[in-house]
BAFI-3210 file (N, C-alpha, C; in Angstrom, 3 decimals, decimal comma, padded with zeros to 6 digits):
// residues 208
n [1|2|3|4|5|6|7|8|9|10|11|12|13|14|15|16|17|18|19|20|21|22|23|24|25|26|27|28|29|30|31|32|33|34|35|36|37|38|39|40|41|42|43|44|45|46|47|48|49|50|51|52|53|54|55|56|57|58|59|60|61|62|63|64|65|66|67|68|69|70|71|72|73|74|75|76|77|78|79|80|81|82|83|84|85|86|87|88|89|90|91|92|93|94|95|96|97|98|99|100|101|102|103|104|105|106|107|108|109|110|111|112|113|114|115|116|117|118|119|120|121|122|123|124|125|126|127|128|129|130|131|132|133|134|135|136|137|138|139|140|141|142|143|144|145|146|147|148|149|150|151|152|153|154|155|156|157|158|159|160|161|162|163|164|165|166|167|168|169|170|171|172|173|174|175|176|177|178|179|180|181|182|183|184|185|186|187|188|189|190|191|192|193|194|195|196|197|198|199|200|201|202|203|204|205|206|207|208]
n.u [066,261|065,886|062,946|062,174|060,555|060,180|058,842|057,999|057,627|056,389|055,987|055,540|053,856|053,428|053,222|055,297|057,406|060,124|060,551|059,406|061,129|063,581|062,865|062,439|065,024|066,472|065,154|065,799|068,574|068,745|067,333|068,970|071,279|070,354|069,610|072,118|072,916|071,592|068,813|065,326|063,419|060,601|059,101|057,014|055,359|054,242|052,312|051,607|049,932|047,820|046,334|045,458|042,889|041,746|043,480|042,964|040,259|040,561|041,908|039,855|037,766|038,818|038,851|040,113|039,718|039,283|041,325|043,372|043,811|044,923|047,317|048,537|048,905|050,732|052,979|053,463|054,027|056,356|059,837|061,655|061,728|061,458|061,330|060,309|060,167|059,036|060,503|058,913|058,720|060,902|060,523|059,004|056,330|052,758|051,146|052,848|053,438|050,826|050,161|051,950|051,013|048,738|049,658|049,871|050,509|052,744|053,899|056,285|058,295|061,566|061,976|064,011|064,674|065,075|065,772|064,741|064,751|063,570|064,163|063,938|066,326|069,670|069,907|067,821|068,490|069,166|066,777|066,190|067,538|066,721|063,970|062,707|064,099|063,845|061,053|060,745|062,384|060,880|058,818|060,101|061,557|064,281|066,318|068,497|072,037|072,819|071,105|069,355|069,420|068,129|068,646|067,653|070,010|071,468|070,483|071,112|072,974|073,691|075,816|075,758|077,716|077,764|077,856|075,369|074,462|076,352|075,695|073,152|073,726|075,259|073,378|071,430|072,890|073,281|070,642|070,040|071,873|070,929|068,341|068,966|070,149|068,120|065,316|062,760|059,994|056,679|053,332|050,820|048,304|045,001|042,352|039,748|039,771|038,846|039,658|039,084|038,076|035,296|033,515|033,999|032,969|030,225|029,792|030,079|027,795|025,882|023,387|023,234]
n.v [-058,990|-057,780|-056,758|-054,229|-052,762|-049,766|-048,402|-045,160|-043,228|-040,250|-037,975|-035,277|-032,183|-029,743|-027,940|-026,616|-029,309|-029,915|-032,390|-034,118|-033,476|-034,486|-037,198|-037,747|-037,386|-039,369|-041,592|-041,348|-041,743|-044,405|-045,688|-045,140|-046,504|-049,146|-049,435|-049,365|-051,851|-053,437|-053,577|-052,863|-050,201|-049,331|-046,600|-046,043|-043,578|-042,242|-039,840|-038,931|-036,952|-036,882|-039,016|-038,611|-038,315|-040,803|-042,496|-041,807|-042,559|-045,297|-045,973|-045,498|-047,166|-049,585|-050,383|-050,132|-047,618|-047,802|-046,451|-046,074|-048,740|-049,725|-048,307|-049,277|-051,919|-051,519|-050,633|-052,901|-054,750|-053,883|-054,003|-052,602|-049,960|-046,472|-044,182|-041,144|-038,522|-035,390|-033,855|-033,335|-031,831|-033,353|-035,914|-038,285|-037,115|-037,013|-038,024|-039,690|-041,685|-042,648|-043,716|-045,909|-047,323|-048,502|-050,094|-053,404|-056,061|-057,831|-056,770|-055,352|-056,981|-057,995|-056,377|-054,197|-050,968|-047,587|-044,817|-041,452|-037,957|-034,629|-031,373|-028,349|-027,659|-028,858|-030,089|-031,782|-034,129|-036,480|-037,661|-039,513|-041,783|-042,257|-042,332|-042,820|-045,049|-047,100|-047,618|-048,885|-051,037|-052,410|-053,171|-055,098|-054,543|-054,333|-052,104|-049,718|-049,016|-046,310|-043,431|-040,536|-037,172|-033,930|-030,580|-027,071|-025,626|-027,543|-027,644|-025,193|-023,461|-025,782|-027,576|-029,898|-031,611|-031,804|-032,443|-033,480|-034,505|-036,502|-038,240|-038,991|-040,381|-042,489|-043,756|-044,472|-046,314|-048,312|-049,190|-050,144|-052,253|-054,040|-054,595|-055,746|-058,154|-059,752|-061,905|-060,984|-059,139|-060,178|-059,262|-058,717|-061,192|-060,951|-060,904|-061,177|-062,249|-064,570|-067,919|-070,043|-070,898|-069,190|-070,507|-073,140|-073,145|-072,834|-075,198|-077,074|-076,692|-077,605|-079,949|-082,011]
n.w [144,823|148,063|149,745|152,024|154,875|156,696|159,555|160,519|163,153|164,298|166,892|166,964|167,578|166,385|163,228|160,844|162,115|164,221|165,239|163,344|161,251|162,195|162,338|159,606|158,578|159,905|158,865|156,153|156,255|157,165|155,095|152,861|153,583|153,687|151,014|149,873|150,601|148,915|149,130|148,546|149,792|151,675|153,138|155,840|157,059|160,080|161,391|164,480|165,455|163,721|164,469|166,997|168,275|167,718|169,080|171,762|171,861|171,494|173,851|175,643|174,846|174,077|171,487|168,243|165,871|162,258|160,725|162,597|163,254|160,890|160,917|163,268|162,464|160,396|161,805|163,370|161,359|160,152|159,182|160,670|163,117|163,505|165,996|167,192|169,479|170,866|173,736|176,697|179,827|180,786|179,689|177,336|175,183|175,929|173,838|172,376|174,302|174,765|172,255|172,025|174,131|173,102|171,092|169,898|172,188|171,726|169,487|169,075|169,902|169,751|167,536|165,608|166,814|166,343|168,246|168,729|169,626|170,293|171,665|173,675|174,813|175,225|177,638|177,979|176,762|178,098|178,650|176,716|177,553|180,216|180,126|177,515|176,298|178,356|178,196|175,685|176,088|177,967|176,278|174,915|172,645|170,272|170,929|169,445|169,873|169,421|170,094|169,003|169,722|169,220|169,666|169,435|168,751|167,430|164,876|163,830|161,457|160,122|158,139|156,767|157,633|160,350|163,944|164,620|162,136|161,825|163,938|163,108|160,713|161,759|163,452|161,560|160,042|161,952|162,351|159,776|159,582|161,546|160,589|158,131|158,815|159,653|158,887|156,459|157,775|158,703|158,045|160,564|161,142|159,816|161,969|161,151|158,691|156,112|156,408|154,936|151,648|150,247|148,538|149,224|151,799|151,238|149,856|151,877|153,277|151,645|151,412|149,572]
ca.u [066,448|065,019|062,094|062,103|059,712|060,516|057,809|058,600|056,611|056,736|054,991|055,513|052,508|053,350|053,529|056,262|057,850|061,513|060,482|059,217|062,356|064,561|062,393|062,673|066,454|066,854|064,610|066,593|069,881|068,563|066,939|070,137|072,186|069,771|069,715|073,492|073,046|070,828|067,397|064,381|062,907|059,378|058,942|055,627|055,460|053,074|052,207|050,675|048,939|046,666|045,600|045,322|041,535|041,541|044,248|042,193|039,071|041,004|042,170|038,593|036,834|039,502|038,632|040,846|039,071|039,921|042,571|044,385|044,133|045,869|048,608|049,105|049,356|051,937|054,077|053,733|054,528|057,571|061,107|062,308|060,934|062,096|060,360|060,859|059,233|059,524|060,649|058,148|058,889|061,951|060,103|058,255|055,036|051,654|050,662|053,807|053,204|049,499|050,181|052,604|050,147|047,734|050,313|049,655|051,454|053,960|054,207|057,648|059,251|062,682|062,047|065,007|064,056|065,960|065,109|065,132|063,978|063,908|063,830|064,336|067,682|070,431|069,780|066,778|068,935|069,202|065,449|066,214|068,044|066,023|062,524|062,279|064,656|063,213|059,725|060,885|062,935|059,728|058,075|060,985|062,133|065,745|066,718|069,861|072,919|072,842|069,857|069,704|068,700|068,406|068,219|067,644|071,355|071,999|070,046|071,625|074,196|074,039|076,441|075,755|078,769|077,738|077,793|074,043|074,434|077,169|074,916|072,071|074,284|075,650|072,164|070,835|073,685|073,000|069,316|070,138|072,587|070,056|067,265|069,531|070,535|066,903|064,409|061,698|058,885|055,373|052,247|049,957|047,142|043,706|041,512|038,447|039,953|038,380|040,740|038,573|037,445|033,855|032,829|034,102|032,021|028,901|029,716|029,931|026,426|024,995|023,036|023,419]
ca.v [-057,847|-057,879|-055,608|-053,940|-051,640|-049,074|-047,536|-043,939|-042,648|-038,912|-037,476|-033,817|-031,613|-028,542|-028,024|-027,721|-029,905|-030,382|-033,829|-034,765|-033,272|-035,468|-038,517|-037,879|-037,525|-040,710|-042,540|-041,254|-042,358|-045,860|-046,124|-045,096|-047,570|-050,411|-049,466|-049,734|-053,283|-054,138|-053,716|-051,802|-049,781|-048,551|-045,878|-045,832|-042,484|-042,095|-038,594|-039,275|-035,890|-037,208|-040,127|-038,315|-038,621|-042,251|-043,118|-041,609|-043,408|-046,683|-046,134|-045,473|-048,217|-050,836|-050,709|-049,225|-047,243|-048,419|-045,776|-046,388|-050,164|-049,875|-047,785|-050,234|-053,075|-051,124|-050,634|-054,294|-055,497|-053,283|-054,658|-051,783|-048,818|-045,230|-043,549|-039,837|-037,759|-034,200|-034,046|-032,412|-032,109|-034,366|-037,241|-038,302|-036,452|-037,909|-038,679|-040,759|-042,771|-043,225|-044,554|-047,181|-048,055|-049,267|-051,036|-054,776|-056,411|-058,476|-056,241|-054,828|-057,937|-058,301|-055,488|-053,123|-049,658|-046,432|-043,815|-040,062|-036,982|-033,219|-030,604|-026,948|-027,497|-030,112|-030,706|-032,801|-035,286|-037,683|-038,283|-040,678|-042,948|-042,558|-042,425|-043,428|-046,394|-048,099|-048,012|-049,854|-052,256|-053,107|-053,750|-056,136|-054,133|-054,342|-050,716|-049,580|-048,309|-044,868|-042,667|-039,215|-036,026|-032,681|-029,317|-026,022|-025,246|-028,577|-027,359|-023,883|-023,473|-027,148|-027,569|-031,245|-032,429|-031,430|-033,558|-034,083|-035,311|-037,681|-039,161|-039,510|-041,395|-043,661|-044,447|-045,083|-047,496|-049,349|-049,751|-050,916|-053,501|-054,955|-055,020|-056,575|-059,481|-060,459|-062,227|-059,983|-059,231|-060,509|-058,460|-059,491|-061,809|-060,296|-061,827|-061,320|-062,792|-065,937|-068,886|-071,059|-070,322|-069,028|-071,565|-074,365|-073,024|-073,106|-076,629|-077,844|-076,527|-078,204|-081,297|-083,023]
ca.w [145,709|149,231|150,030|153,452|155,266|157,935|160,105|161,049|164,023|164,779|167,843|166,971|167,627|165,558|161,801|160,721|163,367|164,247|165,503|162,039|160,484|162,659|161,915|158,162|158,319|160,357|157,895|154,925|156,499|157,204|153,754|151,968|153,988|153,239|149,557|149,579|150,855|147,891|149,480|148,244|151,099|151,735|154,397|156,251|158,023|160,947|162,152|165,544|165,643|162,877|165,089|168,427|168,763|167,645|170,163|172,995|171,774|171,701|175,276|176,378|174,432|173,780|170,082|167,364|164,607|161,094|160,332|163,609|163,143|159,782|161,361|164,220|161,691|159,669|162,771|163,743|160,225|159,591|159,519|161,679|163,573|163,941|166,896|167,588|170,307|171,564|175,177|177,536|181,262|180,965|179,258|176,079|175,340|176,220|172,628|172,088|175,262|174,560|171,058|172,294|175,058|172,360|170,182|170,343|173,240|171,232|168,156|168,969|170,458|168,864|166,375|165,744|167,002|166,434|169,075|168,531|170,401|170,143|172,860|173,635|175,323|175,255|178,967|177,903|175,980|178,922|178,688|175,841|178,281|181,474|179,930|176,253|176,112|179,241|177,720|174,603|176,686|178,540|175,154|174,387|171,365|170,194|170,718|168,929|170,807|169,190|170,069|168,476|170,275|168,507|170,267|168,403|168,300|166,542|163,516|163,399|160,657|159,736|156,805|156,215|158,234|161,756|164,895|164,498|160,916|162,070|164,768|162,271|159,812|162,546|163,883|160,377|159,688|162,943|162,063|158,539|159,856|162,283|159,697|157,068|159,303|160,030|157,766|156,300|158,715|158,142|158,604|161,454|160,500|159,997|162,733|160,505|157,341|155,890|156,240|154,009|150,469|150,453|147,787|150,032|152,904|150,695|149,519|153,115|153,754|150,654|151,890|148,538]
c.u [065,433|064,218|061,956|061,158|060,196|059,324|058,484|057,528|057,118|055,621|055,008|054,098|052,342|053,565|054,083|056,805|059,308|061,563|060,306|060,468|063,416|064,152|062,681|064,156|066,980|066,370|065,424|067,950|069,777|068,204|068,147|071,113|071,649|069,834|071,125|073,777|072,180|069,361|066,585|063,642|061,640|059,283|057,457|055,629|054,141|053,189|051,166|049,611|047,677|045,791|045,273|043,951|041,274|042,292|043,492|040,949|039,423|041,273|040,873|037,714|037,484|039,356|039,325|040,014|039,908|041,256|043,692|044,778|045,125|047,260|049,285|049,627|050,622|053,152|054,460|054,391|055,800|058,809|061,867|061,460|061,848|061,049|060,963|059,789|059,853|059,597|059,905|058,363|059,792|061,530|059,415|056,929|053,914|051,146|051,551|053,547|051,861|049,468|050,812|051,894|049,123|048,342|050,143|050,827|052,782|054,469|055,656|058,701|060,326|062,846|063,125|064,330|065,143|065,205|065,646|064,258|064,460|063,510|064,393|065,734|068,362|070,334|068,726|067,258|068,941|067,845|065,378|066,612|067,248|064,510|062,162|062,804|064,034|061,825|059,828|061,550|061,819|058,911|058,890|061,495|063,652|066,219|068,191|070,726|072,880|071,424|070,224|068,797|069,109|067,796|068,262|069,024|071,971|071,614|070,689|072,936|074,637|074,565|076,500|076,826|078,890|077,741|076,446|073,975|075,234|076,415|073,788|072,589|074,652|074,415|071,479|071,569|073,431|071,644|069,374|070,826|071,684|068,902|067,791|069,832|069,331|066,084|063,327|060,547|057,619|054,320|051,393|048,732|045,880|042,775|040,152|038,547|039,422|039,581|040,342|037,888|035,927|033,059|032,871|033,119|030,604|028,721|029,486|028,501|025,398|024,658|023,213|024,888]
c.v [-057,924|-056,603|-055,449|-052,771|-051,079|-048,223|-046,362|-043,196|-041,320|-038,395|-035,957|-033,286|-030,416|-028,893|-026,685|-028,144|-030,335|-031,879|-034,591|-034,618|-034,288|-036,870|-038,751|-038,102|-038,878|-041,765|-042,530|-041,924|-043,879|-046,401|-046,172|-046,224|-048,932|-050,542|-049,852|-051,202|-054,104|-054,332|-052,572|-051,481|-048,959|-047,917|-045,670|-044,825|-042,329|-040,782|-038,808|-038,205|-036,157|-038,304|-039,846|-038,701|-040,126|-042,980|-042,995|-042,497|-044,879|-046,940|-046,231|-046,683|-049,582|-051,282|-049,670|-048,897|-047,711|-047,781|-046,084|-047,856|-050,406|-049,406|-048,736|-051,470|-052,749|-051,122|-052,068|-055,065|-054,956|-054,076|-053,891|-050,569|-047,662|-044,470|-042,275|-039,048|-036,430|-034,512|-032,936|-032,797|-033,321|-035,777|-037,134|-037,578|-037,478|-038,659|-039,866|-041,950|-043,438|-044,124|-045,905|-047,972|-048,901|-050,152|-052,445|-055,269|-056,958|-057,881|-055,813|-055,804|-058,290|-057,376|-054,429|-051,757|-048,603|-045,324|-042,422|-039,147|-035,581|-032,491|-029,203|-026,685|-028,858|-030,809|-031,810|-034,097|-036,578|-038,367|-039,498|-041,935|-043,269|-042,689|-043,218|-044,855|-047,425|-048,538|-049,072|-051,139|-053,081|-053,796|-054,807|-055,832|-054,191|-052,924|-050,645|-048,785|-046,793|-044,313|-041,224|-038,151|-034,779|-031,511|-028,237|-025,670|-026,289|-028,329|-026,099|-024,044|-024,854|-027,155|-028,952|-032,142|-032,111|-032,675|-034,260|-034,982|-036,598|-038,704|-039,781|-040,612|-042,660|-044,457|-045,136|-046,342|-048,635|-050,006|-050,624|-052,257|-054,509|-055,460|-056,019|-057,995|-060,312|-060,825|-061,166|-060,225|-059,610|-059,658|-059,317|-060,022|-061,018|-061,248|-062,061|-061,911|-064,218|-066,850|-070,027|-070,365|-070,304|-070,113|-072,885|-074,332|-073,336|-074,596|-077,481|-077,779|-077,164|-079,629|-082,391|-083,433]
c.w [146,849|149,422|151,531|153,696|156,593|158,340|160,787|161,836|164,579|165,672|167,961|166,908|166,702|164,093|161,338|162,080|163,257|164,538|164,204|161,180|160,888|162,213|160,433|157,864|158,790|159,365|156,608|155,093|156,501|155,825|152,826|152,296|153,540|151,724|149,128|149,818|149,901|148,183|148,892|149,536|150,921|153,118|154,666|157,391|158,768|161,707|163,242|165,769|164,821|163,493|166,553|168,972|168,758|168,752|171,483|172,996|172,015|173,181|176,077|176,085|174,242|172,338|169,210|166,132|163,421|160,734|161,321|163,530|162,016|160,186|162,336|163,489|160,899|160,586|163,118|162,612|159,599|160,016|160,596|161,984|163,938|164,739|167,469|168,329|170,724|173,050|175,904|178,992|181,510|180,568|177,893|176,278|175,494|175,015|172,261|173,009|175,016|173,328|171,360|173,387|174,319|171,268|170,751|171,185|172,725|169,921|167,998|169,486|169,430|167,686|166,594|165,800|167,183|167,169|168,771|169,362|170,072|171,420|172,769|174,137|175,380|176,603|178,960|177,251|176,794|179,025|177,765|176,608|179,535|181,301|178,673|176,105|177,067|178,784|176,631|175,081|177,301|177,453|174,413|172,986|171,436|169,887|170,326|169,898|170,658|169,138|169,723|169,082|169,502|169,255|169,187|167,875|167,373|165,084|162,959|162,631|160,242|158,300|156,180|156,800|159,721|162,637|164,814|163,271|161,103|162,906|163,961|161,349|160,579|162,981|162,711|159,953|160,666|162,678|160,814|158,781|160,556|161,425|158,669|157,543|159,731|158,800|157,653|157,259|157,971|158,815|159,520|160,719|160,809|160,746|162,092|159,099|157,267|155,678|155,314|152,844|150,654|149,721|148,551|151,195|152,434|150,389|150,761|153,640|152,804|151,094|150,854|148,432]
res [m|t|s|r|t|l|a|v|v|s|a|g|l|a|q|p|s|s|t|r|l|l|a|d|q|l|a|a|a|a|r|d|e|l|a|g|r|g|a|t|v|e|l|r|v|v|e|l|r|e|h|a|h|d|v|v|n|h|l|l|t|g|f|a|p|a|a|l|r|r|t|l|d|e|v|a|g|a|d|g|l|i|a|v|t|p|i|f|n|a|s|y|n|g|l|f|k|s|f|f|d|v|v|d|r|d|a|l|a|g|k|p|v|l|l|g|a|t|g|g|t|a|r|h|s|l|a|l|e|h|a|v|r|p|m|f|t|y|l|r|a|a|t|l|p|t|a|v|f|a|a|p|e|d|w|a|g|d|d|g|d|s|a|l|r|s|r|i|r|r|a|g|a|e|l|a|e|q|v|d|r|r|p|p|a|t|r|p|a|d|p|f|a|l|t|t|d|f|a|d|l|l|a|r|r|d|p|s]
***
């Protein structure tokens, strides 16, 4: 049985957050679809609000604190990515953009990415196409055809078979298909890891 990992990045600022709710539902749809294809799936959820200070510090210093470094490595090493942002002023929020500004340059190249967004009105839905998708295209990610936007009215009276649920299922299936057709991802190498056994290093220094 193949093991897969999905990184789920939510840039919601409030608690509870409709952005996190959408991210969770997209992740569940993709996980269930992959499970149906015989894969075991690990979800690695990233709440960006928990890393806000570290992201700013990284932008200022060029150095990622340990917790943020682990998160960046999880995103880079995942088989697929689900990225969901609230829409502010017709675009992604600043925390979302800042996080992906510090993601390693080649980390998302060729990686399947499912895009999602939430906003106060359906008029913001086009931000997915004119703001969010171009950013990931620049990062050379393989963005999926279906992006999912959720406005407040999309959640109201949701009976499990709404238009929103249908889009979530379709997007989850698209992500699962793209992940399933690729070999498992590998985690980025630790630049500080020893590549030679420590005993061998000592032996090389032994003059005898």
